C-alpha positions in Angstrom: 16.2 116.1 182.0 17.0 119.6 182.9 17.5 122.1 179.9 15.0 119.7 177.7 14.0 123.2 176.1 17.1 124.1 175.5 18.2 120.7 173.9 15.2 120.7 171.9 15.2 124.3 170.5 18.9 123.6 169.7 18.2 120.4 167.8 15.5 122.4 165.9 17.8 124.9 164.6 20.5 122.4 163.6 17.8 120.2 162.0 17.4 123.0 159.5 20.8 122.4 158.3 20.1 119.0 157.1 21.2 118.0 153.8 23.5 121.0 153.1 27.1 120.5 152.5 28.5 124.3 153.2 27.3 127.0 155.5 26.3 130.7 154.5 26.8 133.6 157.1 23.2 133.6 157.5 22.8 129.9 158.5 25.3 130.2 161.2 24.0 133.3 162.2 20.3 131.7 162.9 22.3 128.9 164.9 23.9 131.4 167.1 21.0 133.4 167.8 19.3 130.2 168.6 22.2 129.3 171.2 21.8 132.7 172.6 17.7 132.6 173.1 18.0 129.0 174.5 20.9 129.8 177.0 19.6 133.1 178.6 15.9 131.1 178.8 18.4 128.7 180.9 19.6 131.4 183.1 23.2 131.2 182.1 25.2 134.3 182.4 24.8 137.1 179.4 28.4 137.4 179.1 29.1 134.0 179.1 26.5 133.2 176.5 27.9 136.6 174.1 31.6 134.7 175.0 30.2 131.5 173.8 28.1 132.4 170.8 31.3 134.6 169.3 33.5 131.4 169.7 31.0 129.2 167.9 30.4 132.0 165.1 34.3 132.6 164.3 34.8 128.5 164.1 31.9 127.8 162.1 32.7 130.4 159.6 36.4 129.9 159.9 37.2 126.2 160.0 36.9 124.1 157.0 34.6 121.0 157.9 36.4 117.5 157.1 36.0 115.6 154.0 32.5 113.8 153.6 31.2 115.8 156.8 27.5 117.8 156.5 27.6 121.3 157.3 25.1 120.2 160.2 27.4 117.4 161.6 30.3 120.5 161.6 28.4 122.9 163.2 27.0 120.2 166.0 30.7 119.2 166.7 31.5 123.0 167.2 28.5 123.5 169.5 29.3 120.2 171.2 33.1 121.3 172.1 32.1 124.9 173.0 29.3 124.0 175.3 31.6 120.9 177.0 34.0 123.8 177.5 31.2 126.1 179.1 30.4 123.6 181.8 34.2 122.6 182.6 35.4 119.5 184.3 33.9 116.8 186.6 35.6 116.9 190.0 38.0 114.3 190.5 36.7 111.6 192.8 38.7 108.3 192.9 37.4 105.2 193.7 39.0 104.5 197.0 38.6 105.0 200.7 38.0 108.6 201.6 35.9 111.0 203.9 33.6 113.7 202.5 32.2 116.3 204.1 28.8 117.8 202.4 28.4 121.5 203.3 25.4 123.8 201.9 22.4 126.1 202.7 19.2 124.9 204.7 16.8 123.4 201.8 19.6 122.9 199.3 19.1 119.0 199.4 22.3 118.0 201.2 20.7 115.0 203.3 19.0 113.4 200.3 22.5 113.7 198.5 24.3 112.1 201.3 22.3 109.0 200.9 22.1 109.3 197.0 26.2 109.3 196.8 26.4 106.6 199.7 24.2 104.6 197.1 26.3 105.5 194.0 29.5 104.3 195.7 28.0 101.2 196.9 27.0 100.2 193.3 30.7 101.0 192.5 31.7 98.1 195.0 32.6 100.1 198.1 31.1 100.0 201.5 29.8 103.6 202.2 28.1 105.2 205.5 26.5 108.4 206.2 27.1 110.3 209.3 24.2 112.8 209.9 25.7 116.0 212.1 22.7 118.0 211.7 21.1 119.0 215.0 19.7 122.8 213.5 17.0 121.0 211.4 14.2 119.5 213.0 13.6 116.1 211.4 17.2 116.1 209.8 17.9 112.6 211.7 14.6 110.8 210.7 14.9 111.8 207.1 18.5 110.8 206.8 17.9 107.5 208.6 14.8 106.6 206.3 17.1 107.7 203.2 19.7 105.4 203.7 17.5 102.7 204.7 16.2 102.9 201.3 19.7 103.2 199.8 20.4 100.2 201.9 23.7 101.6 203.4 25.1 102.1 206.6 24.1 105.0 209.2 25.2 106.8 212.1 23.6 109.4 214.0 22.3 110.8 217.5 19.3 112.5 217.7 19.3 113.3 221.6 23.1 114.7 221.2 23.4 118.5 220.5 26.8 119.0 219.4 27.3 118.2 215.7 30.8 118.0 216.1 31.0 115.3 219.1 28.5 113.3 216.6 30.6 113.6 214.0 33.7 112.0 216.0 31.5 109.3 217.1 30.4 108.7 213.7 33.8 107.7 212.6 34.4 105.2 215.4 31.0 103.9 214.8 31.7 103.8 210.8 35.4 102.6 210.9 35.0 99.7 208.6 33.3 101.7 206.0 35.3 102.9 202.7 33.7 106.0 202.3 32.1 108.1 205.1 30.0 111.1 204.0 29.3 113.6 206.6 26.2 115.6 206.1 26.4 118.9 208.3 23.7 121.4 209.1 22.8 124.6 207.0 20.9 128.0 207.6 19.1 130.2 205.8 22.6 132.1 204.9 25.9 131.8 204.9 26.4 133.2 208.4 29.2 133.2 211.0 27.4 130.5 213.1 27.6 128.0 210.4 31.1 128.7 209.0 32.4 128.2 212.5 30.6 125.0 213.0 32.0 123.6 209.3 35.4 124.8 210.7 35.0 122.8 213.6 33.7 119.6 211.8 36.5 119.6 209.3 39.2 119.9 211.9 37.4 117.1 213.8 36.8 114.7 210.6 40.0 115.7 208.3 37.9 115.0 205.3 39.7 114.0 201.9 37.4 116.6 200.2 34.3 119.3 200.7 31.6 119.2 198.5 29.4 121.6 198.2 25.7 121.1 197.4 23.6 123.4 195.7 19.9 123.6 194.6 19.6 124.0 190.5 16.8 126.4 190.8 19.7 129.2 192.4 21.1 129.8 188.6 23.4 132.3 188.4 23.5 132.5 192.3 25.6 129.4 192.3 28.7 131.4 191.4 28.4 134.0 194.6 27.6 130.9 196.6 30.4 128.6 195.4 33.1 131.4 196.1 31.4 132.4 199.7 31.6 128.6 200.8 35.1 128.2 198.9 36.5 131.5 200.7 35.0 130.2 204.3 36.0 126.6 204.6 37.3 125.4 201.2 35.4 123.5 198.4 36.5 120.8 196.3 33.5 120.1 194.3 30.0 120.9 194.1 27.0 118.4 193.8 24.0 120.0 192.3 20.4 118.9 192.9 16.5 119.0 191.9 17.9 119.1 188.1 14.8 117.5 187.3 12.2 120.5 188.0 14.3 123.7 187.4 14.7 126.2 184.0 17.6 128.0 186.3 19.7 124.7 186.0 21.8 125.9 183.3 22.8 128.9 185.2 23.8 126.6 187.9 26.0 124.5 185.7 27.6 127.4 183.9 28.1 129.5 187.0 30.2 126.5 188.7 32.7 126.7 186.2 33.3 130.4 186.7 34.8 129.8 190.3 37.6 127.5 191.6 35.2 124.5 191.6 33.7 121.7 189.4 30.7 119.6 189.6 31.1 116.0 191.1 27.4 114.9 191.1 24.0 115.8 189.6 20.9 114.9 191.3 17.8 114.3 188.9 15.0 113.4 191.1 13.5 112.3 194.2 14.5 108.5 194.2 18.0 107.3 196.1 18.8 106.1 192.5 18.5 109.6 190.8 21.9 110.8 191.0 24.6 110.7 188.5 28.3 111.3 188.4 28.9 114.6 186.2 30.5 114.0 183.0 30.7 116.9 180.9 30.6 115.1 177.3 28.1 112.8 178.1 25.7 115.5 179.7 26.2 117.6 176.5 26.0 114.8 174.0 22.5 114.1 175.7 21.4 117.7 175.7 22.3 117.9 171.9 20.0 114.7 171.1 23.3 112.3 170.9 22.8 110.2 173.3 25.0 109.0 176.0 25.7 105.5 175.9 28.2 105.3 178.7 25.7 106.3 181.4 23.0 104.1 179.7 25.2 100.9 179.5 26.0 101.5 183.8 22.2 102.0 184.1 21.8 98.5 182.0 24.2 96.7 183.9 23.1 97.5 187.1 19.5 96.9 186.5 20.2 93.4 185.0 22.5 92.7 188.3 19.6 93.6 190.8 16.9 91.8 188.7 19.0 88.8 188.6 19.1 88.9 192.3 15.6 89.2 192.8 14.5 86.9 190.3 17.4 84.4 189.9 17.7 84.8 186.0 20.2 85.4 183.4 19.9 87.6 180.8 22.2 85.3 178.7 18.9 82.6 178.9 17.7 85.2 176.4 19.5 83.9 173.5 18.7 80.1 173.9 15.5 78.3 173.7 11.9 80.1 173.4 11.4 83.7 174.7 8.2 83.6 177.1 6.5 85.9 179.2 8.6 85.4 182.3 11.7 86.7 179.9 9.5 89.7 179.0 8.7 90.2 182.7 12.2 90.1 183.5 13.0 92.5 180.8 10.5 94.9 182.2 11.5 94.9 185.6 14.8 95.7 184.6 13.9 98.4 182.5 11.7 99.8 185.6 15.3 99.5 187.3 16.9 101.9 184.8 14.6 104.8 186.2 12.3 107.0 184.2 12.1 106.1 180.3 12.2 109.6 179.4 16.0 109.7 181.0 16.8 106.4 179.4 15.6 107.7 176.2 18.1 110.6 176.8 21.0 108.5 176.6 20.1 106.3 173.5 21.8 107.6 170.5 18.9 108.6 168.0 16.4 108.3 170.2 17.3 111.5 172.5 17.0 113.7 169.6 14.1 114.5 167.1 12.3 111.2 167.9 11.7 112.3 171.5 11.0 115.7 170.7 8.1 114.7 168.4 6.4 112.5 171.5 3.3 114.5 173.3 4.7 115.5 176.9 2.7 112.8 178.8 4.1 109.7 176.1 6.9 108.7 179.1 4.1 108.6 181.5 1.6 106.4 179.5 4.3 104.2 178.6 5.4 103.7 182.4 1.6 103.1 183.1 1.5 100.5 180.5 4.3 98.5 181.7 2.4 98.3 185.1 -0.8 97.6 183.5 1.4 94.5 182.0 3.0 93.4 185.1 -0.6 92.9 186.8 -1.9 91.2 183.9 0.9 88.7 184.2 0.5 88.1 188.2 -3.3 87.0 186.8 -1.5 84.2 184.3 -0.9 80.8 185.0 2.4 79.1 184.9 1.4 77.2 181.6 0.2 80.6 180.3 3.2 82.9 181.2 5.5 79.9 179.8 3.5 79.2 176.4 1.7 82.5 175.6 1.0 81.2 172.4 -2.0 78.8 174.2 -3.9 82.0 175.4 -7.4 81.7 173.9 -10.0 84.1 174.0 -11.8 82.2 177.2 -8.5 82.8 179.1 -8.3 86.5 178.2 -11.7 86.9 179.6 -10.6 85.4 182.8 -7.3 87.3 182.7 -9.2 90.3 182.6 -11.6 89.4 185.2 -8.6 88.7 187.3 -6.4 91.6 186.7 -8.8 94.3 186.5 -8.1 95.2 183.0 -9.3 95.3 179.6 -9.2 92.2 177.0 -7.8 95.2 174.6 -4.7 95.7 177.1 -3.9 91.8 177.5 -4.1 91.4 173.8 -1.7 94.4 173.2 0.7 92.5 175.6 0.4 89.4 174.0 1.3 91.2 170.2 4.3 93.0 172.3 5.6 89.2 173.3 5.2 88.2 169.7 7.1 91.2 168.2 10.1 91.1 171.1 9.9 87.0 170.5 10.7 87.7 166.7 13.7 90.1 167.7 15.2 87.7 170.0 15.3 85.2 167.4 17.3 87.3 165.3 19.3 87.9 167.8 20.0 83.9 168.5 20.9 84.0 164.6 23.6 86.5 165.0 27.0 86.0 165.0 29.8 88.2 166.9 30.6 89.8 164.0 27.1 90.7 163.2 26.4 92.0 166.6 29.6 94.4 166.4 28.2 95.5 162.8 25.0 96.4 164.8 26.5 98.3 167.9 28.7 100.3 165.2 25.5 101.1 163.2 23.9 102.2 167.0 27.0 104.7 167.4 26.6 106.2 164.2 29.7 104.0 162.7 32.3 105.9 165.0 33.3 109.9 164.7 32.4 112.7 163.4 29.2 111.3 161.1 25.9 111.0 163.0 26.7 112.6 165.9 26.0 109.4 168.1 27.0 109.0 171.6 30.3 107.6 172.6 31.3 104.7 174.5 33.6 104.3 177.7 34.2 107.6 178.4 34.8 108.9 174.7 33.3 111.8 173.4 30.5 111.6 170.6 33.1 112.5 168.0 35.9 109.6 169.0 37.4 112.5 171.0 
């Protein structure tokens, strides 16, 4: 995730407060200096950094921690609240019929964002459509069409037309059955009169419910000027920040947007159509500080389970009954793959997104993803009987499976051992009553507010706000 270095350095500094019941001025100053260093490295504006660090310093030294709260948790809560304030609110985006126009400079990621947003709306139960009006960039139509096919959403464009306004009007007619129409516009290398005039004409023809500006995270603090310029020219209701998976300047872009009259609607976090998330400041900062984000996690789990059930005709509740087979394990693995990259998923799990993940080698997640693919290939080389009854697999079968899958015997034994561990765990779940499950979930969340900085549920902050 973007700002990983910021998150790990902040967590490392806060860990030094472990076990302390009270804070000295030296403790607070060390935390403040690390925050300053980290935010400046993430390209956040100097004045904003100084303002934030002054607020944290003042609150940490003047506010009394609640009874039973450690010094670390007290400072963590203050840092969390101040950083949520720094990145600002999320753009209001109701789940209802609407037309959205995307604006932005060339290369900002508008076309990709249009398909990603359409995919996101489709997963919320709405029928979206993308209307491609970019006649300036060669290949825009083909890219948009291909992305929409991958997102499995409706698409309209006309590669032979030259007038973007005519395309937009025809697109509205062709997609009149859609709930959400997303109009992708052309860009230029800069905000010139030609682009402003084109955007104004499209807006007049389309009459959108909201205009969203698409910004590349690499622009950093320049997001402020760009958001203001587009806002003055055509009006901006929110911002989509793209390419947050590969830039150290993401912090500058996130913080800069809040210094304009704009707010953030979506974050683009990768190249796939599923790599988009609704910007929720509390969850974003919670993940950054290692406290997880159970709301985003639960959405991904639910979505992955639904997609896996559609493909495999499989009900996750079956896991709570009978034997846990290798088929069940494969379905779980498929669901995990659909949740996205493991490092992103770990960021959302309270307790894993902080210190534990920081201690892993940089390539640990890639190795794990590769291992899951190996397991999938191995299971494809097994018979139905072996998948249903893995305990029956002996040495001669392991040798046959190794030859058939092109993997080594050690990896096959690792798969079988992993299955045993998961099987034992499922048996424990099967023996749990509803009260036991509730207690387990409460432990995962740190028992509620304030205590261990665990992620919040259902949109609440990690401190029960």
